[in-house]
N, C-alpha and C positions, 0 to 999 in steps of 0.2 A: 503494500500500500505506500503511495505517495506521503510524504510528510508535506502537512501543513504549509504556506509561506506567509511567515507573521507580516504582519502591518500595523503600520504604529501610523496613529491617525490626530494629526494635530488641528488647532483649532478648527474642532471635528463639529460644530454645531450640534444637529439632534442625529446625523450620523449617513446623509447622504450618500457621501464615497463609500463608509463605508460600508455600508447596506449592498450596493451594487456589486463591491470585489465581493463579499462573503457569499451573495448569492449567487457565485459561478463553480459550477456541479462536475464532478470529472466523472469518470468513465464507473467507476466504482460507487457512486452517489454520494461520494465526500466532499467537502466543501478542500476546494483548491488553496483559499485564503483563511489566516486565521489573523482576527483584528487579538494583537496581542497585546497593545494599550490605546486607548484613547484619551487626548488630553481636549476639555471646556469649562470655560471659565462663568456659562452662565447657568447657574443652577437650575432652572427647570429641564434644559436640553441636555446635563450631565442628567438627573433622573429617567429622561429618556434612553440617552446612553445605556445605562447599567441596566433597563429593562432589555433594553432589543440585546445587550450581551448577554441576559440569564435565558433568552430565549434563544440564542445561537448556542449556549452551552449542551444542548441536547441535538441528537444527531438528526437528518436533514428532514422537516415535514412530523417529526415527532416530539413536537413540545406539547408538554401533559395537560391535562384537562383544566390544572388548576391556572395553568396560564389565560384560558378562553374562560373561565369563570370571572378570574379578577377580571378583564376588559370591558367582561359584560357586566360589572359592579357586584357580581355577588359574592366576591372576596376578596377584603382590601390587598394593599400591594405588602402589606408587613406581613400577613398571613402567606401570599404566594411565596415568598421568603421565608416564612418560616417552616411552611413545607417543604422546601427544595433547600436545604443549607448549604449544601458541596455548589450545587450551583449557580447560588447568590451569595455566596463566597467568593466563587472564580468572576463574576462580572462586577464585583466592588473592584477588585483588583484589576482587573481589564479597564473600566472606565476611572479615571480622575476629575475630578473638579479643582481644577487651579489654572494659574491666569499667568501666559508667559508675556517676557517682557516685566520689566520695570511697572509694577503697578501703582498707578495716584492712590491718592486719600480718598477718593471714592470708590477706586474696588475693593475687593476682597478676596481671600485664597489667593495670591501672591505666593509662586514657586520660585526658587534659587533655580540655575544653572546646575548646580550641584546635584538639587535633589532631582532632577528632569531625569538627569545622565545615567543616575543610580537606578531610577525607574525603567530608562531604556532598557540600560544594561540588564536586568532582570526580567524582563519581558523578554529578551532579545535568546536571552541563553545562549550566547556564544553565537548564533548562527549568522553567519556573517552577510547572506543573500538574503535580503527582504528587503520590502517598499515603504518609503515614508511618502503618504497623504496628505493633502490636508490646504484649505486656501486660508491665509493670512487677511485678517481684517481690508474692507476695502472700501469702507465710506471716505476715506483719503485719497483713493482714485475714480469712484462714481462721478460719472457726468452730472450726474444730477446734482450731487451733493457742491461739485465744484461751480455748477452756476446758481447754487443757492450761497452761498459762501462768496462766491465773486469773484475765486480766485482763478488764475491764470496759471501762474508760478506756482507751489507748493514749495514748503518749510520743513523738512524733517526736524528742525531745533525748536520747534513752537506747535508743531502737531506728529505726536510720537507713533502714529498713525501710519505716517508716509516711511517708515523703518521698521514696521512689524516684520515684512519678509526676510530681515536680518536672523530672527528668531528661527526663522524656516532652515536659512542659509547657515547657521552655526549648529544643525543639528546636522543641516548632511556632511560638515566639515569634521565634527566628532564622531559620527558614527558610518561613517560613508555606506551607507543602503545601496543596495544594485539596481532599484530603478527608484526615483521618484516623479510625484505626480503634483504640481502646485495650477491651482484653480483662483482667479482674481478676475474681477468686472471689465467689461469692454475698455473702460477709461483707462487704464492702462497702458494701453497702447499709446495715448496721448497727453499722458500725465508728465510734466518736467518739473524740475528743478532750475532755481536762476541760471544752473552751471548745465545739464545735458536730459538728454530720454529718460524718464526713468525705465521705461524697459528695457531699455538696450542696456543699462547700466545693473539691472536685476539679469537680464541673459549672461552680460559677462562674469557675473559674479558668480554665477551658479556651474558655470564651464569648470570655474576652478574654486569652491569654495572655500580651503584653507586660505590661499592668498587675500583673499576678497577680508575674511574674516582675521590674518592678521594685521591689515592695513586700516582695518577697523578701529584697531583693540580689541576684538571679541574674541580673539584667541590668541593666547602670549604663550603659547610651546610652538617656538619653529620648529620642532623635531615630529610636528605632528605628519603623517604622512601626506602626501598632495597627490589625492585621488582628483582625476579629473573626468569632467562627464560633458557626455554629444546630445543637446539640447534639440525632442525631436518636435515635428507637429503631426497630432492623429489626425489630420484630414488631408494632407498632401503629402507623398514620396519624394523621399530626398533626392536629388536628383546633382547637387551640386552641392562642389566641400571646398573648404577652407585645405590650407596650407598642411596644415593639422589631421586634417580629417574628419573637422567638425562641419556639420550639415547646414546648408546657406538657405533661408528662408525668406520670404518676406514677412515682416509683421503681422501683417493680415492673415498668414496659414496659418499662425498658432490660435486664431477665433472659431469658436466651434459655435454653429447655428444647431441648438435642440432638434429645432423642428424640423431637420434635415434625419435627423437619425431615430425616430420612433417617440419622442417625445410631446404631448400634444399643447407646447408652449413653443410661444416664442424669445426661447432665452439665449443672448450671445454671450457666449463669456471667453475669456483667456484660459487655456489648457494648456499647463507645459510638461511635458513627457523628458526626465532626464533618468540617464542610462549611463551606470557607470562604465570606463575605459575599457573596464577586461571582459563586457559582453557583448554581443554582437550590436546590431540596428535591428528595431523593430522588423517580423515580417508581415504588418498589413497595416493598412490604417480603418478608420471608419467609413463602414461603408453605406452609402446615403438608405433609407428606406424611404418607404412611400407616408408623406404625411399625417398625422391624425389631425379629426376633426374636434372641436371643444365636447359635442355633441354626442357622441360617438361614445365620451368614457363617464360624463356625468349623468344623460338621461335617463339612466335606468335605476338611476338612485331614487329613493321617495322625495315624492313633493312634499314639501314645506315651507308654512307662512312665513314671514318676516314678523317680527313682534315690535313695539311703540314703548317710547318710553316715556316722550314726555311733546308739547307742542310750544313752540315760539312765540310770546308776548308782547315783549316789547322791549325797547334799549334806552338805556341813561348815559348821559355823558361821566364820565368819575376822571378822575388826576392822576393819570399813571409814571412814569418815569421820568423826569427830567422836565415834570413841571407842566408836560403836555395831555389833551385830553383824551382818550379812547371810548369806545365803546365796553358798554355792561349791558351785559343781556337777562332777561328775566326770562323764564319758563315756567310754562303750566304743564304738572304731573297729570297723566292719562291713564286710565285703568286697560290695561293691556287685557284684551283676553277674544275670540276666537267671533264676536260676534259685532264687537268695535269695530276690530280690524276691518272683519269686510263689508259696515254700513263707511268708514271711510274710502276705503278704496272702490265702492261702489260708486259714492259722491264724486272721487276723484275722477271716475272713469268718464262719466256723465259730462264733469265740464272738459275732459279732454276731447273727447268726442266732436267738440266747437271744431277743434285746429286737426286731430288726425281722423284716419278712418275708422267708425265706431266700429266697435267690439259688441260681440252678439251677448244678448242677455242673459240670465242666466249661466252665470259661468260655474264652472266648477272647483271651487275655492279650496286649498287646503286648511286645514284648521289646526295644524300641531304645528309647534315649529320645529320639531324635530326632539331626537333623545341622544344621548350621548349611546346607547347602544339600543339599536332598534328591529327587532327582529324583523329580516324579509327574505326569502324566498327565492327571491328573481333576482340578486342583485351582479351576480357576474354575467359579464361582458358574452357577446355571442363566441363561441369557440374559435371560428374562422379571424375575428378581431386580433390584429398586433401584439395586445396586452391582456389577453384574455386570460391566459394562463399567469401571466409576470403578476397578477392586481388579484387573483382567487385565492380564497383559501375556504375548502369546503368546512370545516371544522368551528368555522366561526361562526355561520349559522344568518349573518343578519352585516349590519351598517356599524361603522361606530364612527363615535365625533361627527356626526353630521345635524348641527345643532345649528338652525337660523341665527342671528345676529337683535337686537332689535334699535329699532330708530328713530331720532326726531322726525315726527309726524312730515313735516314741509321735506324733508329727504324723502322719506315713501311715495308723496308726489312726485319729484326729479326720478325716483328709480322708475314708477310708472311710465311717465311720459317717457322714458328713453328707453326702457324694453322697447315699450310702443312704438316708436319712432324707431328702434332699431329695424324690428319687423317689419317694418313697409317700405323703410326706404334702404336697408343691409348695410349701415354701418350705423354709429354713437352720435349723438347732437352732439353739436359744441356750442357755446355757450350762448351765442347770436340766437342758435334755434330754438335754447329756453326761455332768451327774451322776448321776442318773435311769441311764442306761444302764449304769454302769460309774465308778467314782473314777478307773481311770488312767485315762479320757477326759479327766478334769479336767485342764484346762492346769497345769504347775506354776508361778503366777504371783502375783505379790502380790496384784494387782487380781482373779482369780477368784472370791473371796467379796464381793467389794466391790457388787457391784449393777452396776457400771463394767464399758462394753466388751462385755457381752451380748452383741453376734454377731463376737465375737474370731474367729469362724472361720467364714467366710462363703461359702456356696456360692454361684457365678453359674448362675441360674436358667434353660434352655432355652428358654421359651415367650414371654419377656418381654428388654426390652432391659437390655444387662451395667447394673451401679452406674459409679459417676465410678472411673474408672483416675486413680488420683495417681500421682504418685511414691514414694507410699509400697511400691505393688508391689517399687519395688527392694531393700526391705528382708525382706520375708519372703511367701512371697504366700497367707496364712494369709483373707485377703478377696476372693480370690480364686480358688479353690477351684474346679476344672471338677467340671462334675456328671455327667461318666460316671464313676461308680464300678470301672469294669472298668481305668481311666486311673490313678486313685487319684492326682493333680496337682495341681499348681495350673498357673495358666495359661502359655504362652512366651511370647516376646516378639513371634512373629508373630501369635501371637493376641490380644493387646492390643494388636500395634498394628492389625491389622482392626478392631475394636471402635473405636480412634479414628481409624479410615476412612484409613489410609496404603498407598499404592498397592503391592503385592507386591510390585513393585521398588524400595520405598525401604531403602536398606539402611542399619542403625543401626552408626557407629563405636563401640570400644572394647568392655569386656568389659560379660558378660551384665550385669551391677547395674546397669553405666552405660546400656547400651540400655532397658532398662528403666524407668530415671530421666528418661531422656531422653522415651519414647513417655509416660510420666504425664503429664509436665508439657508436655506439646503439645496445641492448637489442633486440633482436629479437621479435618485438609485440607476434607472434603467438605463441615461447615457456613462455613469460607471462603471455599470456590469460589462457595458461593452468594450470599455476602454481596459476594463479587468483581464477582458479574453486577448487582447492584445501585450497586454503587460504580463501573463501567464504566458505565452508566445517566444517572451525575450526571457523568461525565466526557464523554461523548459521549453525548449524549441523542438519542432517535431521531428522525428529519428528519420533518415533518409533511405531508399531501399537497401542499399550494405550494411546501414547500422542494423536495421531490422531484422537481418539472417542471422547475424553475430548474435544478438540478444536471444535470439530462437534457439539458435544450438547452443548457447550456455543456459538457456533454461532446460534444454531438453536434458542436457550432460549432467 
């Protein structure tokens, strides 16, 4: 039996990369990769990592009945771990809650480099051929974040996130993985400091991490072996090389468009594949697949209605910072019930019929907000769907974490208008369309008339892949409005998880806001699975015909 290849996962989030790698199964129905250690600073994401690690302590497709009892809400997580103490202990050793880098005064769980190195050495147990995966925090490079902060030039002295990739670099330099996979946002390609392109600096550093770390004062041991790496694209074959044998790519070659590889989401991310100099080049690249529509992965989930929290009453002007006046908004509480909700939605529909093609009467409105576990026998995708087997778990018998948010009443009218408009026009409305349909549809927001964020309310269209699910989904659902006007709501955690290709039995710990944040921060596991196949081919290259004959003779003799 082949030994599992160890993986160290840093900046792990809820474990999207790890899930993809650990889902790769060999001919003996065993996992090709084993997550030896995962490090994540967010406590809720860490709890999710530990739970998923517990799930993986059992053979493939043999999680205990207690796991399903927990996710269905029949027992607590403490009872689950108490009933299976060995697996719980192994999961606790694997999933580590820690903040890499020097934490500021607002952060907890700070860990020293010495602690990290010791945990990695213990986890690897002397195995030299392992894989480092992870995505250093990307807010500093994000195009949206840089635009919001009005930053053209980044400054690592004032924003420590600019240099967090150096934590990744230091681990490569000190522990020399056979392969590493590093993920980041598209904005990394255009990010600059005063003196250079950050992306080109990262590529140069990753090729010779020890030299880079010594130059930065990160590694002081000049006798540390200088192991070089070649950095490959996962979408473009290497055809040009420099004098040292390094492949030459255009920066755009490192950008992966997830919708081209079976992920129902237009998520564009930079992913670097580093291969240690004593290993050969990857023998394959990602193969394009049919694009998956949003409706094909969420249409079969139970219909649920949105909830209502309150309605806007009026605002008063109060003194803010620097003696400037600002609006203070006042609200009235609303009793949330299926009857109240239906009456409001019916009233809104009658108003909108003036501007839009009228809806039929007696609509079949859903009556529940959803459930953390909802028994449902027909949740699996059709067998012919690319992701059918990927999502499904017949032991689950229902849907997890499919609960709608509650919204401001005025936002529900905007959601309803947006969904109906999109159904008619095949695109989501812009703020001008809201203004044309009635002043009460225009949001009471400082930027409403500025021309910025004209897509402030965005319907996810059913017949194409979804837009990028980001951590912003944890703040509100305005960019993630469901296309069905009868449900009149934003997406649920489970719908977002399906867009991100998390299996249906993947449980996210924490409150719903925390769950959304975790889903938005993750790498799509199905994309990671395809990357894992390429990495496996590097570490376990297929035998040629002569080697197969020799091995068969050795086996017979």
